[in-house]
C-alpha positions as CSV (number, residue, x, y, z in Angstrom):
1,M,-6.3,-14.8,-30.0
2,F,-8.5,-11.7,-29.7
3,H,-10.7,-9.6,-32.0
4,F,-12.6,-6.4,-31.6
5,S,-16.4,-6.6,-31.7
6,E,-18.2,-3.4,-32.7
7,K,-21.4,-5.1,-31.8
8,H,-20.4,-5.6,-28.1
9,A,-18.7,-2.2,-27.9
10,N,-21.8,-0.4,-29.3
11,K,-24.1,-2.3,-27.0
12,I,-22.7,-0.9,-23.7
13,E,-22.3,2.6,-25.2
14,R,-26.0,2.6,-26.2
15,F,-27.0,1.3,-22.8
16,F,-25.4,4.3,-21.1
17,D,-26.8,6.8,-23.7
18,S,-30.3,5.5,-23.9
19,E,-31.1,3.8,-20.6
20,L,-29.2,5.8,-17.9
21,V,-29.3,9.4,-16.8
22,H,-27.1,11.5,-14.7
23,I,-28.2,11.8,-11.1
24,E,-26.0,14.5,-9.7
25,G,-24.8,18.0,-10.4
26,D,-25.7,20.3,-13.4
27,C,-26.3,17.2,-15.6
28,A,-28.8,15.6,-13.3
29,G,-31.7,14.2,-15.3
30,K,-29.9,14.3,-18.6
31,P,-28.9,11.2,-20.6
32,F,-25.7,9.6,-19.5
33,V,-23.6,10.5,-22.6
34,L,-20.2,9.0,-21.9
35,E,-17.2,11.4,-21.8
36,P,-14.4,10.5,-24.3
37,W,-12.3,8.8,-21.6
38,Q,-15.3,6.8,-20.3
39,R,-16.3,5.8,-23.8
40,K,-12.8,4.5,-24.6
41,I,-12.8,2.4,-21.4
42,V,-16.2,0.7,-21.9
43,R,-15.8,0.1,-25.7
44,E,-12.3,-1.5,-25.2
45,L,-13.3,-3.4,-22.0
46,F,-16.4,-4.9,-23.5
47,G,-15.5,-4.9,-27.2
48,W,-12.3,-7.0,-27.1
49,R,-13.3,-10.7,-27.3
50,R,-11.6,-14.1,-27.4
51,D,-11.3,-15.9,-30.7
52,S,-11.9,-19.2,-29.0
53,D,-15.3,-18.7,-27.5
54,G,-16.3,-15.0,-28.0
55,S,-16.1,-14.2,-24.3
56,R,-14.5,-11.0,-23.0
57,R,-10.7,-10.7,-23.3
58,Y,-10.5,-8.8,-20.1
59,R,-11.2,-10.3,-16.7
60,Y,-10.0,-7.4,-14.7
61,A,-10.1,-3.6,-15.1
62,Y,-8.1,-1.3,-13.0
63,I,-9.2,2.3,-13.3
64,E,-7.4,5.0,-11.3
65,V,-8.5,8.6,-11.5
66,P,-8.5,11.5,-9.0
67,R,-11.5,12.5,-6.9
68,K,-14.4,14.4,-8.5
69,N,-14.0,12.7,-11.9
70,G,-17.3,10.8,-11.7
71,K,-15.9,7.4,-10.7
72,S,-18.9,6.2,-8.7
73,T,-21.6,7.0,-11.2
74,F,-19.6,5.5,-14.0
75,A,-19.1,2.3,-11.9
76,A,-22.8,2.1,-11.1
77,G,-23.6,2.1,-14.8
78,I,-21.1,-0.7,-15.5
79,A,-22.6,-2.7,-12.6
80,L,-26.2,-2.3,-14.1
81,F,-25.0,-3.4,-17.5
82,L,-23.4,-6.5,-16.0
83,L,-26.7,-7.3,-14.2
84,L,-29.1,-6.7,-17.1
85,C,-27.4,-6.8,-20.5
86,D,-24.3,-9.0,-20.4
87,G,-25.9,-12.3,-21.5
88,E,-25.4,-14.1,-18.2
89,Q,-28.1,-16.2,-16.6
90,R,-28.7,-15.4,-12.9
91,P,-25.8,-13.1,-12.7
92,Q,-24.6,-12.0,-9.2
93,V,-23.1,-8.5,-9.2
94,Y,-21.5,-6.9,-6.2
95,S,-20.3,-3.5,-5.2
96,C,-17.4,-3.9,-2.7
97,A,-15.6,-1.4,-0.5
98,G,-13.7,-1.1,2.7
99,D,-16.7,-0.4,4.8
100,R,-20.5,-0.6,4.6
101,A,-21.0,3.1,3.9
102,Q,-18.6,3.2,1.0
103,A,-19.9,-0.1,-0.4
104,S,-23.4,1.3,-0.5
105,I,-22.5,4.5,-2.5
106,V,-22.3,2.8,-5.9
107,H,-25.3,0.6,-5.1
108,K,-27.4,3.6,-4.1
109,M,-26.4,5.4,-7.3
110,A,-27.5,2.5,-9.3
111,R,-30.8,2.4,-7.5
112,R,-31.3,6.1,-8.2
113,M,-30.4,5.6,-11.9
114,I,-33.2,3.0,-12.1
115,E,-35.7,5.3,-10.4
116,V,-35.1,8.2,-12.7
117,G,-33.9,6.4,-15.8
118,S,-35.8,4.9,-18.7
119,Q,-39.1,3.1,-18.3
120,N,-37.5,0.0,-19.9
121,L,-34.9,0.0,-17.1
122,R,-37.6,0.2,-14.4
123,Q,-39.5,-2.7,-16.0
124,K,-36.5,-4.9,-16.0
125,T,-35.7,-4.5,-12.3
126,K,-37.2,-4.8,-8.9
127,L,-35.8,-2.6,-6.0
128,R,-35.6,-4.5,-2.7
129,Q,-34.3,-3.0,0.5
130,Y,-30.8,-4.2,0.0
131,R,-30.9,-5.7,-3.5
132,I,-31.6,-4.9,-7.1
133,E,-33.2,-7.8,-8.9
134,A,-33.3,-8.5,-12.6
135,T,-36.7,-9.8,-13.6
136,A,-35.6,-11.3,-17.0
137,N,-32.5,-13.3,-16.0
138,G,-33.0,-13.9,-12.3
139,G,-29.9,-12.1,-11.3
140,W,-29.3,-9.6,-8.5
141,Y,-27.0,-6.8,-7.4
142,E,-25.9,-6.2,-3.8
143,A,-23.4,-4.2,-1.9
144,T,-20.8,-5.9,0.4
145,S,-18.0,-4.6,2.5
146,A,-14.8,-5.9,4.1
147,E,-16.5,-8.5,6.3
148,A,-14.7,-11.0,4.1
149,Y,-15.8,-14.1,5.8
150,T,-19.4,-13.5,4.6
151,A,-18.1,-13.2,1.1
152,H,-17.2,-16.8,0.8
153,G,-19.7,-19.0,-1.1
154,R,-20.8,-16.4,-3.5
155,N,-20.7,-16.9,-7.3
156,P,-20.1,-13.4,-8.7
157,H,-20.4,-12.6,-12.4
158,G,-19.5,-8.9,-11.9
159,I,-17.5,-7.3,-9.1
160,V,-17.0,-3.5,-8.7
161,F,-14.5,-2.5,-6.1
162,D,-15.0,1.2,-5.3
163,E,-12.0,3.0,-3.8
164,L,-9.9,-0.1,-3.7
165,H,-7.2,1.8,-1.7
166,N,-9.5,1.8,1.3
167,Q,-9.6,-2.0,1.7
168,P,-8.4,-2.7,5.2
169,T,-7.0,-6.1,4.1
170,R,-6.9,-8.1,0.9
171,E,-9.3,-10.7,2.4
172,L,-12.5,-9.4,0.7
173,W,-10.7,-9.2,-2.6
174,D,-9.4,-12.7,-2.4
175,A,-12.8,-14.1,-1.3
176,M,-14.7,-12.4,-4.1
177,I,-12.1,-13.3,-6.8
178,S,-12.0,-16.9,-5.7
179,G,-15.8,-17.2,-6.2
180,R,-15.8,-16.5,-10.0
181,G,-14.7,-19.9,-11.1
182,A,-18.1,-21.1,-12.2
183,R,-18.7,-18.1,-14.5
184,R,-17.9,-18.1,-18.2
185,N,-17.4,-14.4,-18.6
186,P,-16.7,-12.8,-15.2
187,L,-15.4,-9.2,-14.8
188,V,-13.8,-7.4,-11.8
189,V,-13.7,-3.6,-12.1
190,A,-11.5,-1.8,-9.5
191,I,-12.1,1.9,-9.7
192,T,-10.1,4.1,-7.2
193,T,-8.1,7.1,-6.4
194,A,-4.5,6.6,-5.5
195,G,-3.7,5.6,-1.9
196,H,-0.8,5.7,0.5
197,D,-0.1,2.1,1.5
198,R,2.4,0.5,-0.9
199,S,1.9,-2.9,0.6
200,S,-1.9,-3.0,-0.1
201,I,-3.9,-4.9,-2.7
202,C,-4.5,-1.6,-4.4
203,W,-0.8,-0.9,-4.8
204,E,-0.4,-4.5,-6.1
205,M,-3.0,-3.8,-8.8
206,H,-1.6,-0.4,-9.5
207,E,1.8,-2.0,-10.3
208,R,0.1,-4.7,-12.4
209,A,-1.7,-2.0,-14.3
210,L,1.5,0.0,-15.0
211,A,3.2,-3.1,-16.3
212,A,0.2,-3.9,-18.5
213,M,0.3,-0.3,-19.9
214,A,3.9,-0.7,-20.8
215,D,3.5,-4.2,-22.3
216,P,-0.2,-5.3,-22.8
217,E,0.9,-8.8,-23.7
218,S,2.4,-9.3,-20.2
219,D,-1.0,-9.3,-18.6
220,P,-3.6,-9.8,-21.4
221,T,-6.6,-10.2,-19.1
222,L,-6.1,-6.9,-17.3
223,Y,-7.4,-3.6,-18.7
224,P,-5.4,-0.7,-17.2
225,A,-6.4,2.9,-17.2
226,I,-4.5,5.4,-15.0
227,W,-4.7,9.2,-15.0
228,A,-2.1,10.8,-12.7
229,A,0.6,13.4,-12.5
230,D,4.1,12.1,-12.7
231,E,6.3,12.4,-9.6
232,D,8.5,15.2,-11.0
233,D,5.6,17.2,-12.5
234,D,4.9,20.7,-11.2
235,W,1.9,20.1,-9.0
236,T,0.9,23.7,-9.2
237,S,0.6,23.7,-13.0
238,E,-2.8,23.8,-14.6
239,S,-1.5,21.7,-17.5
240,V,-0.6,19.0,-15.0
241,W,-4.1,19.2,-13.5
242,A,-5.5,18.6,-17.0
243,K,-3.2,15.7,-17.5
244,A,-4.4,14.0,-14.3
245,N,-8.1,14.8,-14.5
246,P,-9.9,13.5,-17.6
247,N,-13.2,15.0,-16.5
248,L,-11.8,18.5,-16.0
249,G,-14.4,21.1,-16.9
250,V,-17.2,18.5,-16.6
251,S,-17.5,17.1,-13.0
252,V,-14.5,18.9,-11.6
253,S,-14.0,22.6,-12.2
254,L,-10.8,24.4,-12.8
255,E,-11.7,27.0,-10.3
256,F,-12.2,24.3,-7.6
257,L,-8.7,23.0,-8.3
258,R,-7.3,26.5,-8.2
259,E,-8.8,27.1,-4.8
260,E,-7.5,23.7,-3.4
261,C,-4.1,24.5,-4.8
262,R,-4.0,27.9,-3.2
263,N,-4.8,26.3,0.1
264,A,-2.1,23.7,-0.3
265,I,0.5,26.4,-1.1
266,A,-0.5,28.4,1.9
267,N,-0.6,25.3,4.1
268,P,2.3,22.9,3.3
269,Q,0.6,20.1,5.3
270,A,-2.2,20.1,2.7
271,E,0.2,19.5,-0.3
272,N,0.2,15.7,0.1
273,T,-3.6,15.8,0.2
274,F,-3.8,17.8,-3.0
275,R,-1.4,15.6,-4.7
276,N,-3.2,12.4,-3.6
277,L,-6.8,13.4,-4.2
278,Y,-6.6,15.7,-7.2
279,L,-3.4,14.6,-9.0
280,N,-3.8,10.9,-8.2
281,Q,-0.3,10.5,-6.8
282,W,0.6,7.8,-4.4
283,T,1.8,9.8,-1.4
284,Q,2.9,9.1,2.1
285,Q,0.9,10.4,5.0
286,S,2.1,13.7,6.3
287,V,2.9,12.4,9.8
288,R,5.7,10.2,8.6
289,W,9.3,11.0,9.7
290,I,11.2,9.9,6.7
291,Q,10.7,11.5,3.3
292,M,10.4,8.5,1.1
293,S,12.0,10.3,-1.9
294,H,15.1,10.6,0.3
295,W,14.9,7.0,1.4
296,D,14.5,5.7,-2.1
297,A,17.5,7.8,-3.3
298,C,19.6,5.9,-0.8
299,R,19.2,2.6,-2.5
300,R,22.5,1.0,-3.6
301,D,23.4,-2.2,-5.3
302,F,25.3,-4.2,-2.7
303,G,25.0,-7.3,-0.6
304,P,26.4,-8.6,2.7
305,E,28.9,-10.7,0.9
306,D,30.6,-7.4,-0.2
307,F,31.8,-6.8,3.3
308,L,33.0,-10.2,4.5
309,G,35.7,-10.0,7.2
310,Q,35.3,-6.2,7.5
311,P,34.3,-4.2,10.6
312,A,30.5,-4.4,11.3
313,W,28.1,-3.0,13.8
314,V,24.9,-4.9,14.7
315,G,21.6,-3.7,16.0
316,V,18.9,-6.2,17.3
317,D,15.3,-5.4,17.9
318,L,13.5,-8.3,19.5
319,A,9.7,-8.3,19.3
320,A,6.9,-10.0,21.2
321,T,6.7,-13.7,21.0
322,R,4.6,-13.8,17.8
323,D,5.9,-10.9,15.8
324,L,8.8,-9.6,13.7
325,N,12.3,-9.6,15.0
326,A,15.0,-7.5,13.2
327,I,18.8,-7.8,12.9
328,A,20.5,-4.9,11.2
329,I,24.2,-5.0,10.1
330,C,26.0,-1.8,9.3
331,W,29.3,-1.3,7.5
332,E,31.2,1.9,6.7
333,R,33.0,2.5,3.4
334,D,34.3,5.9,2.1
335,G,32.1,7.9,4.5
336,T,28.9,6.0,3.6
337,Y,27.1,3.7,6.0
338,Y,25.7,0.5,4.4
339,V,22.9,-1.3,6.1
340,H,21.4,-4.7,5.5
341,C,18.4,-5.8,7.6
342,E,17.1,-9.3,8.3
343,H,13.6,-10.1,9.6
344,I,12.6,-13.2,11.4
345,M,9.2,-14.3,12.7
346,P,7.3,-17.5,13.6
347,E,5.5,-19.2,10.7
348,D,2.0,-19.6,12.1
349,P,1.1,-15.9,12.7
350,V,2.2,-14.9,9.1
351,D,-1.4,-15.1,7.7
352,V,-2.8,-13.2,10.7
353,R,-0.3,-10.4,10.4
354,S,-1.0,-10.2,6.6
355,R,-4.6,-9.5,7.4
356,Q,-4.0,-7.1,10.2
357,D,-1.3,-5.1,8.5
358,R,-3.0,-4.9,5.1
359,L,0.1,-6.2,3.4
360,T,1.6,-9.2,1.9
361,I,3.8,-10.5,4.7
362,K,3.1,-14.0,3.5
363,N,4.3,-13.0,0.0
364,W,7.5,-11.5,1.6
365,A,8.0,-14.7,3.6
366,D,7.5,-16.8,0.4
367,R,10.1,-14.7,-1.3
368,G,12.6,-15.1,1.5
369,L,12.5,-11.5,2.5
370,I,11.2,-12.6,5.9
371,R,12.7,-15.7,7.5
372,T,10.1,-17.8,9.2
373,T,10.7,-20.4,12.0
374,P,8.3,-23.3,12.8
375,G,5.5,-22.8,15.3
376,N,3.6,-19.8,16.6
377,V,6.2,-18.2,18.9
378,S,9.6,-16.7,18.1
379,D,12.5,-19.1,18.2
380,Y,15.1,-16.9,19.8
381,Q,17.7,-19.6,19.5
382,V,17.6,-19.1,15.7
383,I,18.2,-15.4,16.3
384,W,21.2,-16.1,18.7
385,D,22.6,-18.5,16.2
386,R,22.3,-15.9,13.4
387,I,24.1,-13.3,15.5
388,A,26.9,-15.7,16.3
389,E,27.2,-16.5,12.6
390,L,27.5,-12.8,11.8
391,C,30.4,-12.6,14.3
392,Q,32.1,-15.4,12.3
393,R,31.6,-13.7,9.0
394,Y,32.5,-10.1,10.0
395,D,34.7,-8.2,12.4
396,V,31.8,-7.3,14.7
397,R,32.7,-4.3,16.8
398,S,29.4,-3.9,18.6
399,I,26.0,-5.6,19.1
400,E,23.3,-3.2,20.3
401,Y,20.2,-4.7,21.9
402,D,17.3,-3.7,24.2
403,P,17.8,-5.4,27.6
404,W,14.0,-5.5,28.1
405,G,11.9,-8.7,27.5
406,P,13.8,-11.4,25.6
407,G,16.8,-9.2,25.5
408,R,17.3,-9.9,29.2
409,I,18.9,-13.2,28.4
410,M,20.4,-12.4,25.0
411,G,23.8,-11.3,26.4
412,Q,24.1,-14.4,28.5
413,Q,23.2,-16.7,25.7
414,L,25.6,-15.1,23.2
415,E,28.4,-15.2,25.7
416,R,27.8,-18.9,26.2
417,M,28.0,-19.3,22.5
418,G,31.5,-17.7,22.4
419,V,30.6,-14.2,21.4
420,D,33.0,-11.6,22.9
421,P,31.2,-10.0,25.8
422,G,33.1,-6.8,25.1
423,V,31.0,-6.2,22.0
424,L,27.6,-6.6,23.8
425,H,26.0,-3.3,24.6
426,E,22.6,-2.7,26.1
427,F,20.6,0.0,24.3
428,P,17.5,0.9,26.4
429,Q,14.7,2.2,24.3
430,Q,14.6,5.6,25.9
431,L,14.8,9.1,24.4
432,R,18.3,9.9,25.6
433,H,19.7,6.8,24.1
434,F,18.0,7.4,20.7
435,A,18.6,11.2,20.4
436,L,22.0,11.2,18.8
437,P,21.7,8.1,16.7
438,C,18.3,9.3,15.3
439,K,19.7,12.7,14.4
440,E,22.6,10.9,12.6
441,F,20.2,8.6,10.9
442,E,18.1,11.5,9.7
443,R,21.1,13.6,8.6
444,R,22.7,10.7,6.6
445,I,19.5,9.8,4.7
446,V,19.1,13.4,3.6
447,S,22.8,13.8,2.7
448,G,22.9,10.5,0.8
449,T,25.6,9.0,3.0
450,F,23.3,6.2,4.1
451,A,22.7,3.1,1.9
452,H,20.2,0.3,1.9
453,T,19.4,-2.6,-0.5
454,G,15.9,-1.5,-1.4
455,D,14.4,-4.3,0.8
456,P,10.6,-3.7,0.6
457,V,10.1,-4.9,4.2
458,L,12.5,-2.2,5.5
459,R,10.9,0.4,3.2
460,W,7.5,-0.4,4.7
461,E,8.9,0.1,8.1
462,A,10.4,3.4,7.0
463,E,7.0,4.5,5.9
464,N,5.5,3.5,9.2
465,V,8.0,5.3,11.5
466,C,7.3,8.7,13.1
467,A,9.6,10.9,15.1
468,F,8.7,11.7,18.7
469,R,10.5,15.0,19.4
470,D,10.9,16.7,22.8
471,A,11.3,20.4,23.5
472,S,15.0,20.2,22.8
473,D,14.4,18.5,19.4
474,N,15.7,15.2,20.6
475,I,14.2,12.4,18.5
476,R,13.0,8.9,19.2
477,P,11.4,6.5,16.6
478,D,7.7,6.0,17.2
479,K,4.9,4.0,15.5
480,S,2.6,5.9,13.2
481,R,-0.3,3.9,14.5
482,S,-0.9,1.1,17.0
483,G,0.3,-2.2,15.5
484,S,2.4,-0.8,12.7
485,K,5.9,-2.3,12.5
486,I,9.2,-0.4,12.7
487,D,11.5,-3.1,14.1
488,G,13.9,-3.0,11.2
489,I,14.3,0.8,11.4
490,V,14.9,0.6,15.2
491,A,17.6,-2.0,14.7
492,T,19.1,0.1,11.9
493,I,19.3,3.2,14.1
494,M,21.0,1.2,16.9
495,A,23.6,-0.2,14.5
496,L,24.2,3.1,12.7
497,G,24.6,5.0,15.9
498,S,27.2,2.6,17.2
499,A,29.0,2.6,13.8
500,V,29.2,6.4,13.6
501,S,30.3,6.8,17.2
502,S,33.1,4.3,16.5
503,A,34.2,6.0,13.4
504,A,34.2,9.4,15.1
505,N,36.2,7.9,18.1
506,W,33.5,8.9,20.6
507,S,31.1,6.8,22.6
508,M,27.4,7.6,22.6
509,Y,27.2,6.0,26.0
510,D,29.9,8.3,27.3
511,Q,28.0,11.2,25.8
512,I,24.8,10.1,27.6
513,A,26.6,9.7,30.9
514,A,28.1,13.1,30.6
515,E,24.7,14.7,29.9
516,E,23.3,12.8,32.9
517,R,26.1,14.1,35.2
518,L,25.5,17.6,33.9
519,Q,21.8,17.4,34.7
520,E,22.6,16.1,38.2
521,A,25.0,19.0,38.8
522,Q,22.3,21.5,37.8
523,T,19.7,20.1,40.2
């Protein structure tokens, strides 16, 4: 199937050594002699060929290294080779990034390499304002950013995605990838530091790369290269820094990392930044309420069918007409509260939300993790029907819902459908209603007496949710940014709060009323 060609491997190594020079730091002006980790990548990426036609084995490369390890200059050199020396006629090569400024970084480095590189390199190229042209083969090299609609219609031979984790959506990626069909030997190189968003195209490629590292035959066209500290590594250890930084002592100094580490130890809020930028760990943003290590530890193997006929508590969060709706079902067993969450949304807005939220909502919908209903607005009757069905399957003790918006008619509709009105409880989305359930939710996640199924949609919402706290440390769930979704978490908190109050033989509503009476007496 594949063979290794010394000729092709030597060709790109010689290109770096003889045609290119470093343009930054202490090595500026010196020949671009590849570091061992860089040499390994380019020799394997360009050396492995297909037996059938001699073209490259790899169509994708995913390279993930921490900041300061020389990613951008390395990527610029690869882009110039694809433009000038890869044997393609009229090659189109593109540097891509999340915004124009980032996209231009690699392109500007390539321009500077030509300006100060070999005379041969200058003779083979013409530098235009926004384009590098190859005089011999008629190709060109441009930068483009996340204005994905302008990317359609291109015919790329080489694509370099710089800092893939910063792509605001997957649209530019999809547009560029789809344009390669007419090329015999295309190559996509994604070079990035780890990110935060585990529903992004970067995380998708990260997961593909890990799978390919474990089993190269599972994805034979992807070349994976990841340097990172493991999750349980001591992030303050210099040996861990060396493990994660292949260019340690070259473009990133040990003293620099020591200084950054001291700052992170003194300022705990900086720990995530240090882990992410310099140890290449996928971290959550520091503003998040839920520690995802605690959340992930609460995953259990169970399903709704394990609780048929048993007491259940339901929380319902109804969204705007074109968005996600959530139904959470909670059961108690041996002191642990088990939650299963269902998401429902109209079918037509799925693609729009996928672009806006930088995630694969469409993929989740295709996998059945999100139920879609025909049309472009929520079909609330489907939701009422599902709640009524739950009342048939379980001994539902409480249905908590927000009386605002579509919730204004929910109680009436469910009563007409035969649901016991005694289990219908309004749950206004105010701090005093959330305070006790939120504290219970937080406590049980930390203690491990909360269980979920590992649903990626609910996990995404757990990543999104922040905690609004008042002066008395009362908590209300809040969005981390405008437009982020937390519906499933809100529904879960409502269901859990009702379940816990029932098990403890107290009513959170009685507690709220007592606090309100006390406040009135004090005024």
